[in-house]
N, C-alpha and C positions, 0 to 999 in steps of 0.2 A: 263333219270331216276333221274340223280342228280338234274336236274332242278325241278323235282317234290318234292324231299326231301327239297330243298331250299325253295320252295314255301310253303310247309307245315310248315317248321320251321318259316318262316316269319309270318305266320298267327297265330301260336301257341305261339310264344314268348311273344307277348303283354299280353296274358292271365295270365302270371306270375305277371304282374304288378297289376292286379286286385285282386290278392290273398289277403285273410284276414291276418292281422298281427297275429303273434304267441303270444298267451297269456299263460304265465307260469302257471302251476297248483299250487294251494295253498296247502302246505303240511298239513296233518292232524295231530292232536295231538296223542301221543302214549297212548295206554290203559294201565291200571295197570297190566294186564296180560303180555303184551309185555315187560313192564319194569321189571317185575319179571323174565321172561325168559332171558332177556338180562343180568340181574344181575347174574343169575345162570351160564350162559355161560361165563361171565367174571371171575367168581370164578374158574370154571373149567379150563379156559385158564391159569390163574395165577398158579393154582395147577400143571398143566402140565409143565409150564415153570420152576417151582421150582423143580419138579421131574427130568426133563432133566438136569438142572443145577447140581443137586445132583449126578446124574449118571455120568455126565462128570467129575465132581470133584473127584469122587471115583476112576476113572481110574488113 
């Protein structure tokens, strides 16, 4: 049985050499809507950090 696995591996291993090279995908540009929501999320994150800093300083 091990000889069968070795034989199968010997025949399938060269198939990896014929594989096509990986082409990285080209990133797409951000839309105006995505930039707006990123800006809103950034403002909320800064507001949350200021609030936490204020609460910790208050103690």
